[in-house]
Jmol script that loads the backbone (N, CA, C; Angstrom):
load data "model"
ATOM      1  N   MET A   1    -139.398 -41.535 104.384  1.00  0.00           N
ATOM      2  CA  MET A   1    -138.490 -40.450 104.107  1.00  0.00           C
ATOM      3  C   MET A   1    -138.812 -39.848 102.751  1.00  0.00           C
ATOM      4  N   LYS A   2    -138.751 -38.547 102.665  1.00  0.00           N
ATOM      5  CA  LYS A   2    -139.061 -37.835 101.438  1.00  0.00           C
ATOM      6  C   LYS A   2    -137.831 -37.083 100.974  1.00  0.00           C
ATOM      7  N   ALA A   3    -137.767 -36.859  99.659  1.00  0.00           N
ATOM      8  CA  ALA A   3    -136.610 -36.170  99.101  1.00  0.00           C
ATOM      9  C   ALA A   3    -137.009 -35.443  97.830  1.00  0.00           C
ATOM     10  N   ILE A   4    -136.179 -34.474  97.457  1.00  0.00           N
ATOM     11  CA  ILE A   4    -136.295 -33.801  96.169  1.00  0.00           C
ATOM     12  C   ILE A   4    -135.005 -34.087  95.421  1.00  0.00           C
ATOM     13  N   ILE A   5    -135.132 -34.688  94.233  1.00  0.00           N
ATOM     14  CA  ILE A   5    -133.959 -35.024  93.426  1.00  0.00           C
ATOM     15  C   ILE A   5    -133.978 -34.213  92.145  1.00  0.00           C
ATOM     16  N   GLU A   6    -132.802 -34.111  91.537  1.00  0.00           N
ATOM     17  CA  GLU A   6    -132.676 -33.419  90.264  1.00  0.00           C
ATOM     18  C   GLU A   6    -132.112 -34.393  89.241  1.00  0.00           C
ATOM     19  N   THR A   7    -132.812 -34.557  88.119  1.00  0.00           N
ATOM     20  CA  THR A   7    -132.346 -35.394  87.033  1.00  0.00           C
ATOM     21  C   THR A   7    -132.969 -34.902  85.739  1.00  0.00           C
ATOM     22  N   GLY A   8    -132.177 -34.904  84.682  1.00  0.00           N
ATOM     23  CA  GLY A   8    -132.682 -34.466  83.391  1.00  0.00           C
ATOM     24  C   GLY A   8    -133.065 -33.008  83.346  1.00  0.00           C
ATOM     25  N   GLY A   9    -132.474 -32.180  84.219  1.00  0.00           N
ATOM     26  CA  GLY A   9    -132.779 -30.765  84.245  1.00  0.00           C
ATOM     27  C   GLY A   9    -134.077 -30.425  84.947  1.00  0.00           C
ATOM     28  N   LYS A  10    -134.695 -31.402  85.596  1.00  0.00           N
ATOM     29  CA  LYS A  10    -135.952 -31.183  86.308  1.00  0.00           C
ATOM     30  C   LYS A  10    -135.819 -31.684  87.742  1.00  0.00           C
ATOM     31  N   GLN A  11    -136.724 -31.226  88.596  1.00  0.00           N
ATOM     32  CA  GLN A  11    -136.717 -31.639  89.995  1.00  0.00           C
ATOM     33  C   GLN A  11    -137.963 -32.464  90.279  1.00  0.00           C
ATOM     34  N   TYR A  12    -137.800 -33.524  91.088  1.00  0.00           N
ATOM     35  CA  TYR A  12    -138.893 -34.434  91.409  1.00  0.00           C
ATOM     36  C   TYR A  12    -138.974 -34.634  92.917  1.00  0.00           C
ATOM     37  N   TYR A  13    -140.187 -34.569  93.450  1.00  0.00           N
ATOM     38  CA  TYR A  13    -140.451 -34.819  94.867  1.00  0.00           C
ATOM     39  C   TYR A  13    -140.800 -36.295  94.996  1.00  0.00           C
ATOM     40  N   VAL A  14    -139.962 -37.071  95.692  1.00  0.00           N
ATOM     41  CA  VAL A  14    -140.124 -38.521  95.740  1.00  0.00           C
ATOM     42  C   VAL A  14    -140.123 -39.015  97.175  1.00  0.00           C
ATOM     43  N   GLU A  15    -140.628 -40.213  97.359  1.00  0.00           N
ATOM     44  CA  GLU A  15    -140.542 -40.939  98.612  1.00  0.00           C
ATOM     45  C   GLU A  15    -140.470 -42.418  98.271  1.00  0.00           C
ATOM     46  N   LYS A  16    -140.177 -43.244  99.254  1.00  0.00           N
ATOM     47  CA  LYS A  16    -140.029 -44.669  99.019  1.00  0.00           C
ATOM     48  C   LYS A  16    -141.343 -45.239  98.476  1.00  0.00           C
ATOM     49  N   GLY A  17    -141.245 -45.983  97.370  1.00  0.00           N
ATOM     50  CA  GLY A  17    -142.409 -46.595  96.757  1.00  0.00           C
ATOM     51  C   GLY A  17    -143.059 -45.779  95.656  1.00  0.00           C
ATOM     52  N   SER A  18    -142.639 -44.518  95.472  1.00  0.00           N
ATOM     53  CA  SER A  18    -143.270 -43.696  94.436  1.00  0.00           C
ATOM     54  C   SER A  18    -142.712 -44.058  93.062  1.00  0.00           C
ATOM     55  N   ILE A  19    -143.528 -43.842  92.040  1.00  0.00           N
ATOM     56  CA  ILE A  19    -143.162 -44.132  90.653  1.00  0.00           C
ATOM     57  C   ILE A  19    -143.128 -42.812  89.900  1.00  0.00           C
ATOM     58  N   ILE A  20    -142.009 -42.548  89.219  1.00  0.00           N
ATOM     59  CA  ILE A  20    -141.853 -41.296  88.495  1.00  0.00           C
ATOM     60  C   ILE A  20    -141.483 -41.579  87.046  1.00  0.00           C
ATOM     61  N   TYR A  21    -141.846 -40.646  86.175  1.00  0.00           N
ATOM     62  CA  TYR A  21    -141.485 -40.688  84.760  1.00  0.00           C
ATOM     63  C   TYR A  21    -140.471 -39.574  84.537  1.00  0.00           C
ATOM     64  N   ILE A  22    -139.245 -39.958  84.146  1.00  0.00           N
ATOM     65  CA  ILE A  22    -138.169 -38.977  83.994  1.00  0.00           C
ATOM     66  C   ILE A  22    -137.624 -39.045  82.577  1.00  0.00           C
ATOM     67  N   GLU A  23    -136.727 -38.111  82.267  1.00  0.00           N
ATOM     68  CA  GLU A  23    -136.069 -38.125  80.967  1.00  0.00           C
ATOM     69  C   GLU A  23    -135.316 -39.450  80.804  1.00  0.00           C
ATOM     70  N   LYS A  24    -135.196 -39.901  79.577  1.00  0.00           N
ATOM     71  CA  LYS A  24    -134.625 -41.222  79.302  1.00  0.00           C
ATOM     72  C   LYS A  24    -133.218 -41.368  79.882  1.00  0.00           C
ATOM     73  N   LEU A  25    -133.004 -42.492  80.575  1.00  0.00           N
ATOM     74  CA  LEU A  25    -131.699 -42.824  81.156  1.00  0.00           C
ATOM     75  C   LEU A  25    -131.054 -43.945  80.358  1.00  0.00           C
ATOM     76  N   ASN A  26    -129.730 -44.014  80.393  1.00  0.00           N
ATOM     77  CA  ASN A  26    -128.999 -45.102  79.756  1.00  0.00           C
ATOM     78  C   ASN A  26    -128.845 -46.249  80.740  1.00  0.00           C
ATOM     79  N   ALA A  27    -129.960 -46.874  81.080  1.00  0.00           N
ATOM     80  CA  ALA A  27    -129.971 -48.010  81.999  1.00  0.00           C
ATOM     81  C   ALA A  27    -130.996 -49.004  81.474  1.00  0.00           C
ATOM     82  N   SER A  28    -130.673 -50.279  81.557  1.00  0.00           N
ATOM     83  CA  SER A  28    -131.583 -51.295  81.051  1.00  0.00           C
ATOM     84  C   SER A  28    -132.689 -51.585  82.070  1.00  0.00           C
ATOM     85  N   LYS A  29    -133.689 -52.318  81.628  1.00  0.00           N
ATOM     86  CA  LYS A  29    -134.823 -52.655  82.476  1.00  0.00           C
ATOM     87  C   LYS A  29    -134.360 -53.498  83.661  1.00  0.00           C
ATOM     88  N   ASP A  30    -134.968 -53.282  84.823  1.00  0.00           N
ATOM     89  CA  ASP A  30    -134.668 -53.962  86.086  1.00  0.00           C
ATOM     90  C   ASP A  30    -133.293 -53.615  86.654  1.00  0.00           C
ATOM     91  N   GLU A  31    -132.650 -52.599  86.126  1.00  0.00           N
ATOM     92  CA  GLU A  31    -131.358 -52.156  86.649  1.00  0.00           C
ATOM     93  C   GLU A  31    -131.607 -51.088  87.714  1.00  0.00           C
ATOM     94  N   THR A  32    -130.733 -51.032  88.720  1.00  0.00           N
ATOM     95  CA  THR A  32    -130.881 -50.015  89.756  1.00  0.00           C
ATOM     96  C   THR A  32    -130.088 -48.771  89.356  1.00  0.00           C
ATOM     97  N   VAL A  33    -130.665 -47.617  89.645  1.00  0.00           N
ATOM     98  CA  VAL A  33    -130.014 -46.344  89.362  1.00  0.00           C
ATOM     99  C   VAL A  33    -129.922 -45.552  90.659  1.00  0.00           C
ATOM    100  N   THR A  34    -128.875 -44.765  90.794  1.00  0.00           N
ATOM    101  CA  THR A  34    -128.663 -43.957  91.989  1.00  0.00           C
ATOM    102  C   THR A  34    -128.662 -42.492  91.594  1.00  0.00           C
ATOM    103  N   PHE A  35    -129.450 -41.704  92.301  1.00  0.00           N
ATOM    104  CA  PHE A  35    -129.508 -40.270  92.080  1.00  0.00           C
ATOM    105  C   PHE A  35    -128.735 -39.596  93.201  1.00  0.00           C
ATOM    106  N   ASP A  36    -127.629 -38.928  92.845  1.00  0.00           N
ATOM    107  CA  ASP A  36    -126.769 -38.278  93.832  1.00  0.00           C
ATOM    108  C   ASP A  36    -127.123 -36.810  94.047  1.00  0.00           C
ATOM    109  N   LYS A  37    -127.805 -36.209  93.089  1.00  0.00           N
ATOM    110  CA  LYS A  37    -128.169 -34.793  93.200  1.00  0.00           C
ATOM    111  C   LYS A  37    -129.456 -34.669  94.007  1.00  0.00           C
ATOM    112  N   VAL A  38    -129.307 -34.692  95.323  1.00  0.00           N
ATOM    113  CA  VAL A  38    -130.447 -34.607  96.239  1.00  0.00           C
ATOM    114  C   VAL A  38    -130.485 -33.193  96.812  1.00  0.00           C
ATOM    115  N   LEU A  39    -131.575 -32.473  96.550  1.00  0.00           N
ATOM    116  CA  LEU A  39    -131.714 -31.090  97.010  1.00  0.00           C
ATOM    117  C   LEU A  39    -132.267 -31.013  98.422  1.00  0.00           C
ATOM    118  N   MET A  40    -133.134 -31.976  98.785  1.00  0.00           N
ATOM    119  CA  MET A  40    -133.691 -32.028 100.129  1.00  0.00           C
ATOM    120  C   MET A  40    -133.909 -33.489 100.499  1.00  0.00           C
ATOM    121  N   ALA A  41    -133.558 -33.842 101.723  1.00  0.00           N
ATOM    122  CA  ALA A  41    -133.787 -35.199 102.213  1.00  0.00           C
ATOM    123  C   ALA A  41    -134.312 -35.119 103.636  1.00  0.00           C
ATOM    124  N   ASN A  42    -135.557 -35.550 103.812  1.00  0.00           N
ATOM    125  CA  ASN A  42    -136.198 -35.594 105.132  1.00  0.00           C
ATOM    126  C   ASN A  42    -136.177 -34.235 105.836  1.00  0.00           C
ATOM    127  N   GLY A  43    -136.442 -33.165 105.080  1.00  0.00           N
ATOM    128  CA  GLY A  43    -136.501 -31.832 105.654  1.00  0.00           C
ATOM    129  C   GLY A  43    -135.181 -31.101 105.734  1.00  0.00           C
ATOM    130  N   VAL A  44    -134.065 -31.773 105.459  1.00  0.00           N
ATOM    131  CA  VAL A  44    -132.742 -31.157 105.515  1.00  0.00           C
ATOM    132  C   VAL A  44    -132.378 -30.694 104.107  1.00  0.00           C
ATOM    133  N   THR A  45    -132.132 -29.391 103.956  1.00  0.00           N
ATOM    134  CA  THR A  45    -131.750 -28.867 102.652  1.00  0.00           C
ATOM    135  C   THR A  45    -130.251 -28.672 102.584  1.00  0.00           C
ATOM    136  N   GLY A  46    -129.743 -28.640 101.361  1.00  0.00           N
ATOM    137  CA  GLY A  46    -128.316 -28.445 101.155  1.00  0.00           C
ATOM    138  C   GLY A  46    -128.063 -27.219 100.300  1.00  0.00           C
ATOM    139  N   ARG A  47    -126.797 -26.884 100.132  1.00  0.00           N
ATOM    140  CA  ARG A  47    -126.430 -25.751  99.302  1.00  0.00           C
ATOM    141  C   ARG A  47    -125.400 -26.192  98.290  1.00  0.00           C
ATOM    142  N   PRO A  48    -125.678 -26.546  97.081  1.00  0.00           N
ATOM    143  CA  PRO A  48    -127.014 -26.781  96.552  1.00  0.00           C
ATOM    144  C   PRO A  48    -127.528 -28.192  96.824  1.00  0.00           C
ATOM    145  N   TYR A  49    -126.620 -29.137  97.113  1.00  0.00           N
ATOM    146  CA  TYR A  49    -127.040 -30.520  97.323  1.00  0.00           C
ATOM    147  C   TYR A  49    -126.730 -30.969  98.749  1.00  0.00           C
ATOM    148  N   VAL A  50    -127.460 -31.968  99.228  1.00  0.00           N
ATOM    149  CA  VAL A  50    -127.236 -32.522 100.560  1.00  0.00           C
ATOM    150  C   VAL A  50    -126.060 -33.493 100.481  1.00  0.00           C
ATOM    151  N   ASN A  51    -125.075 -33.313 101.338  1.00  0.00           N
ATOM    152  CA  ASN A  51    -123.889 -34.171 101.332  1.00  0.00           C
ATOM    153  C   ASN A  51    -124.241 -35.563 101.826  1.00  0.00           C
ATOM    154  N   GLY A  52    -123.803 -36.582 101.084  1.00  0.00           N
ATOM    155  CA  GLY A  52    -123.980 -37.975 101.496  1.00  0.00           C
ATOM    156  C   GLY A  52    -125.368 -38.539 101.270  1.00  0.00           C
ATOM    157  N   ALA A  53    -126.279 -37.782 100.717  1.00  0.00           N
ATOM    158  CA  ALA A  53    -127.634 -38.283 100.495  1.00  0.00           C
ATOM    159  C   ALA A  53    -127.730 -38.940  99.125  1.00  0.00           C
ATOM    160  N   LYS A  54    -128.477 -40.040  99.068  1.00  0.00           N
ATOM    161  CA  LYS A  54    -128.674 -40.779  97.820  1.00  0.00           C
ATOM    162  C   LYS A  54    -130.112 -41.249  97.743  1.00  0.00           C
ATOM    163  N   VAL A  55    -130.607 -41.342  96.527  1.00  0.00           N
ATOM    164  CA  VAL A  55    -131.917 -41.932  96.272  1.00  0.00           C
ATOM    165  C   VAL A  55    -131.695 -43.053  95.269  1.00  0.00           C
ATOM    166  N   VAL A  56    -132.169 -44.244  95.613  1.00  0.00           N
ATOM    167  CA  VAL A  56    -131.975 -45.423  94.784  1.00  0.00           C
ATOM    168  C   VAL A  56    -133.309 -45.801  94.164  1.00  0.00           C
ATOM    169  N   GLY A  57    -133.272 -46.113  92.863  1.00  0.00           N
ATOM    170  CA  GLY A  57    -134.489 -46.502  92.158  1.00  0.00           C
ATOM    171  C   GLY A  57    -134.251 -47.679  91.244  1.00  0.00           C
ATOM    172  N   LYS A  58    -135.337 -48.272  90.781  1.00  0.00           N
ATOM    173  CA  LYS A  58    -135.275 -49.421  89.881  1.00  0.00           C
ATOM    174  C   LYS A  58    -136.005 -49.051  88.597  1.00  0.00           C
ATOM    175  N   VAL A  59    -135.356 -49.292  87.448  1.00  0.00           N
ATOM    176  CA  VAL A  59    -135.949 -48.975  86.156  1.00  0.00           C
ATOM    177  C   VAL A  59    -137.023 -50.013  85.836  1.00  0.00           C
ATOM    178  N   LEU A  60    -138.244 -49.544  85.622  1.00  0.00           N
ATOM    179  CA  LEU A  60    -139.347 -50.442  85.294  1.00  0.00           C
ATOM    180  C   LEU A  60    -139.521 -50.618  83.798  1.00  0.00           C
ATOM    181  N   LYS A  61    -139.451 -49.509  83.036  1.00  0.00           N
ATOM    182  CA  LYS A  61    -139.567 -49.622  81.585  1.00  0.00           C
ATOM    183  C   LYS A  61    -139.138 -48.329  80.919  1.00  0.00           C
ATOM    184  N   HIS A  62    -138.936 -48.417  79.611  1.00  0.00           N
ATOM    185  CA  HIS A  62    -138.672 -47.264  78.764  1.00  0.00           C
ATOM    186  C   HIS A  62    -139.838 -47.132  77.802  1.00  0.00           C
ATOM    187  N   GLY A  63    -140.126 -45.920  77.379  1.00  0.00           N
ATOM    188  CA  GLY A  63    -141.222 -45.722  76.446  1.00  0.00           C
ATOM    189  C   GLY A  63    -141.188 -44.338  75.848  1.00  0.00           C
ATOM    190  N   LYS A  64    -142.280 -44.003  75.131  1.00  0.00           N
ATOM    191  CA  LYS A  64    -142.434 -42.691  74.528  1.00  0.00           C
ATOM    192  C   LYS A  64    -143.783 -42.116  74.921  1.00  0.00           C
ATOM    193  N   ASN A  65    -143.811 -40.800  75.152  1.00  0.00           N
ATOM    194  CA  ASN A  65    -145.057 -40.118  75.485  1.00  0.00           C
ATOM    195  C   ASN A  65    -145.958 -40.022  74.269  1.00  0.00           C
ATOM    196  N   LYS A  66    -147.162 -39.475  74.478  1.00  0.00           N
ATOM    197  CA  LYS A  66    -148.078 -39.254  73.375  1.00  0.00           C
ATOM    198  C   LYS A  66    -147.473 -38.260  72.391  1.00  0.00           C
ATOM    199  N   LYS A  67    -147.872 -38.382  71.138  1.00  0.00           N
ATOM    200  CA  LYS A  67    -147.346 -37.509  70.106  1.00  0.00           C
ATOM    201  C   LYS A  67    -147.929 -36.102  70.236  1.00  0.00           C
ATOM    202  N   ILE A  68    -147.040 -35.127  70.119  1.00  0.00           N
ATOM    203  CA  ILE A  68    -147.488 -33.741  70.037  1.00  0.00           C
ATOM    204  C   ILE A  68    -147.182 -33.247  68.634  1.00  0.00           C
ATOM    205  N   PHE A  69    -147.977 -32.311  68.167  1.00  0.00           N
ATOM    206  CA  PHE A  69    -147.801 -31.776  66.827  1.00  0.00           C
ATOM    207  C   PHE A  69    -147.291 -30.350  66.908  1.00  0.00           C
ATOM    208  N   VAL A  70    -146.277 -30.056  66.090  1.00  0.00           N
ATOM    209  CA  VAL A  70    -145.689 -28.735  66.007  1.00  0.00           C
ATOM    210  C   VAL A  70    -146.020 -28.193  64.631  1.00  0.00           C
ATOM    211  N   PHE A  71    -146.740 -27.088  64.580  1.00  0.00           N
ATOM    212  CA  PHE A  71    -147.167 -26.513  63.310  1.00  0.00           C
ATOM    213  C   PHE A  71    -146.562 -25.128  63.165  1.00  0.00           C
ATOM    214  N   LYS A  72    -145.786 -24.951  62.093  1.00  0.00           N
ATOM    215  CA  LYS A  72    -145.159 -23.661  61.821  1.00  0.00           C
ATOM    216  C   LYS A  72    -145.766 -23.088  60.548  1.00  0.00           C
ATOM    217  N   TYR A  73    -145.930 -21.782  60.529  1.00  0.00           N
ATOM    218  CA  TYR A  73    -146.396 -21.148  59.303  1.00  0.00           C
ATOM    219  C   TYR A  73    -145.994 -19.680  59.291  1.00  0.00           C
ATOM    220  N   ASN A  74    -145.882 -19.141  58.103  1.00  0.00           N
ATOM    221  CA  ASN A  74    -145.678 -17.715  57.918  1.00  0.00           C
ATOM    222  C   ASN A  74    -146.913 -17.172  57.229  1.00  0.00           C
ATOM    223  N   ALA A  75    -147.529 -16.188  57.820  1.00  0.00           N
ATOM    224  CA  ALA A  75    -148.738 -15.623  57.251  1.00  0.00           C
ATOM    225  C   ALA A  75    -148.438 -14.971  55.910  1.00  0.00           C
ATOM    226  N   LYS A  76    -149.304 -15.180  54.948  1.00  0.00           N
ATOM    227  CA  LYS A  76    -149.256 -14.563  53.612  1.00  0.00           C
ATOM    228  C   LYS A  76    -148.054 -15.003  52.782  1.00  0.00           C
ATOM    229  N   LYS A  77    -147.376 -16.082  53.151  1.00  0.00           N
ATOM    230  CA  LYS A  77    -146.191 -16.524  52.414  1.00  0.00           C
ATOM    231  C   LYS A  77    -146.317 -17.945  51.882  1.00  0.00           C
ATOM    232  N   LYS A  78    -147.448 -18.612  52.109  1.00  0.00           N
ATOM    233  CA  LYS A  78    -147.691 -19.994  51.679  1.00  0.00           C
ATOM    234  C   LYS A  78    -146.652 -20.961  52.247  1.00  0.00           C
ATOM    235  N   TYR A  79    -146.215 -20.696  53.478  1.00  0.00           N
ATOM    236  CA  TYR A  79    -145.267 -21.593  54.152  1.00  0.00           C
ATOM    237  C   TYR A  79    -146.005 -22.302  55.274  1.00  0.00           C
ATOM    238  N   ARG A  80    -146.082 -23.609  55.168  1.00  0.00           N
ATOM    239  CA  ARG A  80    -146.718 -24.435  56.192  1.00  0.00           C
ATOM    240  C   ARG A  80    -145.811 -25.642  56.449  1.00  0.00           C
ATOM    241  N   LYS A  81    -145.624 -25.973  57.725  1.00  0.00           N
ATOM    242  CA  LYS A  81    -144.809 -27.136  58.068  1.00  0.00           C
ATOM    243  C   LYS A  81    -145.393 -27.776  59.313  1.00  0.00           C
ATOM    244  N   MET A  82    -145.591 -29.090  59.286  1.00  0.00           N
ATOM    245  CA  MET A  82    -146.146 -29.801  60.429  1.00  0.00           C
ATOM    246  C   MET A  82    -145.192 -30.919  60.813  1.00  0.00           C
ATOM    247  N   GLN A  83    -144.878 -30.981  62.090  1.00  0.00           N
ATOM    248  CA  GLN A  83    -143.981 -32.013  62.595  1.00  0.00           C
ATOM    249  C   GLN A  83    -144.630 -32.689  63.787  1.00  0.00           C
ATOM    250  N   GLY A  84    -144.288 -33.945  64.006  1.00  0.00           N
ATOM    251  CA  GLY A  84    -144.704 -34.658  65.202  1.00  0.00           C
ATOM    252  C   GLY A  84    -143.494 -34.977  66.052  1.00  0.00           C
ATOM    253  N   HIS A  85    -143.717 -35.096  67.357  1.00  0.00           N
ATOM    254  CA  HIS A  85    -142.613 -35.402  68.268  1.00  0.00           C
ATOM    255  C   HIS A  85    -143.129 -36.262  69.415  1.00  0.00           C
ATOM    256  N   ARG A  86    -142.381 -37.324  69.751  1.00  0.00           N
ATOM    257  CA  ARG A  86    -142.683 -38.163  70.907  1.00  0.00           C
ATOM    258  C   ARG A  86    -141.453 -38.189  71.801  1.00  0.00           C
ATOM    259  N   GLN A  87    -141.598 -37.676  73.021  1.00  0.00           N
ATOM    260  CA  GLN A  87    -140.478 -37.575  73.955  1.00  0.00           C
ATOM    261  C   GLN A  87    -140.252 -38.923  74.644  1.00  0.00           C
ATOM    262  N   PRO A  88    -139.026 -39.445  74.597  1.00  0.00           N
ATOM    263  CA  PRO A  88    -138.744 -40.695  75.305  1.00  0.00           C
ATOM    264  C   PRO A  88    -138.673 -40.476  76.813  1.00  0.00           C
ATOM    265  N   TYR A  89    -139.058 -41.501  77.584  1.00  0.00           N
ATOM    266  CA  TYR A  89    -139.033 -41.410  79.038  1.00  0.00           C
ATOM    267  C   TYR A  89    -138.577 -42.729  79.642  1.00  0.00           C
ATOM    268  N   THR A  90    -138.261 -42.688  80.938  1.00  0.00           N
ATOM    269  CA  THR A  90    -137.932 -43.872  81.720  1.00  0.00           C
ATOM    270  C   THR A  90    -138.831 -43.877  82.942  1.00  0.00           C
ATOM    271  N   LYS A  91    -139.469 -45.004  83.192  1.00  0.00           N
ATOM    272  CA  LYS A  91    -140.332 -45.157  84.357  1.00  0.00           C
ATOM    273  C   LYS A  91    -139.494 -45.785  85.471  1.00  0.00           C
ATOM    274  N   VAL A  92    -139.406 -45.084  86.621  1.00  0.00           N
ATOM    275  CA  VAL A  92    -138.539 -45.515  87.718  1.00  0.00           C
ATOM    276  C   VAL A  92    -139.354 -45.628  88.993  1.00  0.00           C
ATOM    277  N   GLU A  93    -139.138 -46.716  89.727  1.00  0.00           N
ATOM    278  CA  GLU A  93    -139.732 -46.875  91.047  1.00  0.00           C
ATOM    279  C   GLU A  93    -138.658 -46.603  92.095  1.00  0.00           C
ATOM    280  N   ILE A  94    -138.956 -45.716  93.032  1.00  0.00           N
ATOM    281  CA  ILE A  94    -137.995 -45.358  94.084  1.00  0.00           C
ATOM    282  C   ILE A  94    -138.025 -46.448  95.149  1.00  0.00           C
ATOM    283  N   THR A  95    -136.853 -47.062  95.404  1.00  0.00           N
ATOM    284  CA  THR A  95    -136.782 -48.156  96.354  1.00  0.00           C
ATOM    285  C   THR A  95    -136.208 -47.752  97.715  1.00  0.00           C
ATOM    286  N   ASP A  96    -135.368 -46.705  97.732  1.00  0.00           N
ATOM    287  CA  ASP A  96    -134.746 -46.319  98.995  1.00  0.00           C
ATOM    288  C   ASP A  96    -134.313 -44.867  98.963  1.00  0.00           C
ATOM    289  N   VAL A  97    -134.447 -44.195 100.099  1.00  0.00           N
ATOM    290  CA  VAL A  97    -133.974 -42.826 100.271  1.00  0.00           C
ATOM    291  C   VAL A  97    -133.003 -42.839 101.445  1.00  0.00           C
ATOM    292  N   LYS A  98    -131.725 -42.516 101.156  1.00  0.00           N
ATOM    293  CA  LYS A  98    -130.696 -42.522 102.206  1.00  0.00           C
ATOM    294  C   LYS A  98    -130.248 -41.075 102.446  1.00  0.00           C
ATOM    295  N   ALA A  99    -130.352 -40.648 103.686  1.00  0.00           N
ATOM    296  CA  ALA A  99    -129.967 -39.265 104.005  1.00  0.00           C
ATOM    297  C   ALA A  99    -128.735 -39.248 104.892  1.00  0.00           C
TER     298      ALA A  99
END
end "model"
wireframe off; spacefill off
backbone 0.3
color backbone group
């Protein structure tokens, strides 16, 4: 069974056994999480969500992505600023899709 879920302001196309990296969740490692915002489940779409559909996943780990550098400057003004940023993520394995 395949589904499209919404979490963290983004949409993910998932199926049983797939591993996704999503925005950080407040769940500890090895805890199960349920995604209720299902946009499509097994070809059935909803407006905006499918009623009664759930996607269950297991949190594998938390981490941070690679560092990106943000460089700001104003031309001819001697203003330079460099910042680094690492976005936190949660690695989730999808264990079940219920439609």
